[in-house]
N, C-alpha and C positions, 0 to 999 in steps of 0.2 A: 698465556703461559702461566705457570705456577710459581709462587714464591712462598716462603715461610716467614710470617710476620709476627712480631711481638707488639701488642698494643697496650699491655699493662704488665707491671712487674708481678712475678709470682713463680709458680711451679712449672714443670715441663709442659703440662697440658695447656698453658697459656700461649704456646706457640701454635699459630693457626696457618693452615694451608689456604692461600687466597689466590684468586685469579687477578692478574694484572696485565696491562698491555705489553706486548713484546717491544722492547725499545728499538729504535733505529739509530745506526751509527751516524754521527756527525762528521765533519771534516777532521781528519787525523785519527779517527776511531775505527774500530771493528766491532762486529757483533760476534760474541763467543757463545757457542753451544757448550754449556757446562757439563763436563763428564764426571767431575769429582769436586766436591767442596769440603774443605776442612772444618771440623768441629773442634773448638778449643775450650779448655777449662775456663778461661777468663770470660767466655761468652755465657757459660752457665752462671757465673757470678754476676755478670751484667743483667742477666734475665731476672735475677733476684734483687737487683739494685744493691749488691754487696761489693761491687768492684770499686777501685780507686776513682774511676770516672763514671758518672751517671749519664747514659745515653739519652738523647731525645727520642720520644716515642711518637708514632710507631717506627719500628726499625726492622730491617731485614738483616740478620746477622750473616757472617761469612766474609772473612778478610782474605781468603786465599782460595783460588780455584785453578783447575787445569781443564783444558778442553780443546775444542777445534774452532778455527776461524770459519764462520758461516757466511758473513757478509762484510765486504770491505767498503769503508766509507771513502769520500773524496780525498784525494791527496795521499792515499796509503798504497804502498807497494809491498804487498805481502800475499803469498799464495793462499788461495782458498783452501780450507781444510787442514791448514798447518796446525801441528800439535804445539800448544803453548801453555805456559804457566802465567797466571795473572796475579801479581801481588797487590791486591786491592788496598791493602793497608797503607800503601804509599800514595794512592791517588784518591779514590772516592771514599775510602774508609771501610765500607762493608757492602753487603748486597749479594753475597755469593750463594746464599741458600735459595737458588732460583734456577729455572731451566735455561735462561739466557741472561747475559749481561753485556753491556758495552764497555769498552776499555780503550784507553789511549794506546795506539799502536806502538809508541815508543816505550811503553812499560812492559811489553810482552817479552818473555824469555822462552826460547825454543826448548822443547822437551824431546830428548832422544827417543828413537823408536823402541828401544829395548827397556824403557822405563814406563811403567803403567801410570795412568793418570792419578791413581790413588797414591802411589809412591811419590810422584812429583809434588802432590799436595803435602804429604808428610815431610818433605824436605824444605818446606817454605818457612813457616813460623818456627816450628820445632827444630828443623835442621839448622836454620840460621842462628837460632838461640844457642844450640849446642856448639856451633862453630865459633860464635862470639865468646862463649864461656871459656873454651880452651885457649882463646887468644888473650882474654883479659886475665885469666889465672892459669898460666901454662902448667900442664901436668908433668912435663918431662922430668924423669928421675925422682918423682915424688909419689907418696902414698895419697890417694884421693878417695874421698867418700862421696857417693852420688845418691842423693835422696830421690824418692819416686823413680827408682831405677828402671822400672818396667813401663814407664809412661812414654809419651812421644818424644820428649826431650831426653829423658834418661836412657832410653835404648840406643839413641844415636850418640849420646855423650860417652857412654861406655866404650863404644867402638872408636870414636875419635880420640879419647884419652889414651887408649891402648896404642893407636897409631902414632900418637904424638910422644910416646915413650914413657908413659906412666910406669913407675916401678911396681905399684900395686893398686888395683882398683877394687874398692869395697862397695858393693851394691846394697842399698837399703830399700826395703819395700815391705808391704804389709801382709803378704801371704807366701807360703812355700812355692806356689805355682809361679808367682811373679819373680821370686828369687831364682827359680830354675831357668826361667826365660833369660834373666839378666846374666846368669853364668854361661848360658849357651851362646851369648853374644860376646863373651870374653872377660866378664868380671871374675876376679880371682877368688873373692869371698862374698858370701851373701849374709846379711843380718836382717832379722825381722823386727822392724821398729814398732810393731804393735805389741811386742813382748817386753816385759820390764827389764830383762837382762841384756837388751841390745847394746847398751852403752858398755857394759862389761865385755861383751863379745868383740866390740871394736877395739877396746883397749888390749885385749888378748891378741887380736889379729895383728896389732901394730907393736907388739912387745912393750906395751905401756906408753909408747911415745905419742900416740894419737895420729890423726890424719893431717898431712901438710896442707891439703886443700880440701875444702868441703863445698860442693855445689848444691845449694839449697833452693829448690823451686817449690817447696811445700810451705814453709813459714810456720806461723803460729807457735805453739808450745814446742814443736820439734826443733826450732832454731835454738831455743834455750838449752835443750838437751845436747845439741850439737857442740855447744861450747865446752861441754865436759870431755869431748873427744877431739878437740882441735889442738894440735900440737903447738908448743911455744913457737912464736914467729910464723904461725900458720895463717892461712887466708880463708875466710868464709865468703864465698861469692853468693850473694842473695838476689834471687830473681822472682820473689813471690810478692808482687805489688799488692798493697792493701792488707797484708797479713803479717804485720810486724808486731812482735810482743816482747822485744828486748827493752829492758829498763836501764836506769843509770848504773846499777850495780853490775849488770851484765857487761856494759861498755867499759866500766872501770877494770873489770877482771880481764878484759881483752887487752887493755892498755898495759896492765901490769906484766903481761906475758908477751908483749910486743906483737900481738896478733893484729890482723888487718880485717876490716869489714868492707867489702866492695859491693856496689849495687850493679845490677844488670837489668836495664830497661831497654828492650830491643829497638824500638822505633827511633829514639833519638840518635842511635848509632848509625842509622841507615841513610843512604842517599840512593838515587836510582842507579848510579854506577856501582856502588857497593853491592846492591841487591843483585844486579846482573852478574857481577863477578862471583859473589858467594854462591848463587844458585848454579852457575856454570860449574864451579868447583864441586859442589855437592852432587849435581847430576852426573858429573864425570866419575866421581867415586862410586856412585850407585851403579852406573852403567858398566864399570869395570869389575863389579862384584866386591869392592873393597869395604862397602858398608851395606847393611841390609835395613830396609825400612819395614818395620813391623806394623801391619794393619790389623788392629784389634777388633774392628767391626765396621761393616758397611750397611747403610740404611737408605731406603728411598726417601725422597723429600717428605712424603706423607708420614714417615715415622721419625721425623726430626725430634719430636718430643721424647721418643724412646731413646734416641741417641743421647739426649741431654740427661735423661733419667739414669742411664747406665753410668755416665760420668759422675752425676751427683752421688751415686751409690758406691763410687770408687770400685766399680766392677769391670773396669776396662784395662787393657794394656795397649801400648803402642798408640797408633793414630786412629782416630774415629773419623769416618768420612760419610758424606751424603752422596748418593748417586742419582742425580736427577734423571 
């Protein structure tokens, strides 16, 4: 079978398609034919050794897959060819950029027939991140600002914030096309944060009050700018691990205005029970047409480097997937 392996840190072309033996399921495991594997922004940072955690090499990326059960190991009672989602981030950590993977049968989550494998993958890391974001900083009755609003998390967060009763959703993104997508998903206003006037635009949109909640999954210098439009007693939910540029003055300005800074790191919040429950909820919303998963690009395994390159160039929207 084929897998995409990284043996040294660097650019997208350092991802190599290699031949490896097809694994056999052990007791309590199944062999999954991977139909879709998610590509995540943090994996592009790991590839460059720029993430908060440095992985051991060689590594096969891919923490989320959806596919079909092909072989059932001893002690497993599950129908062959069942459609399942596999949250690898809870068990083996990675390995999803492959034709096949083995997984513990207890970790599998059924995928409804009317949800594509690509959409199921899009609802895993990004979907659960968006779901946890609205739980940790509830948007009900508030004006919220969503950074990277056209990305995998942002597109889902817009829809969940509206469903949870946000008074106003302001989408921030870097191009007019991305803002058009965000507004088609329910955002009330779009601002282009690649333009110098975006802070002024947010202030105007909020009558000078600022946003009550800011969901920031971008980090860097953008977080500093967000403090200029965070309302007194507002909350900034920060989920951009490894990209913090706030200094003491920034923190003191937050304290003076009774603002709150919350962190969102997904993995520590999860247990197998929470993952199964959250995915069942998200799959149900998608199956009923209450949320839409935006697939921004699908690539064969042989073009994994191109998928990473597109993300590096910020030329993507929604979820990027590999289709082995």
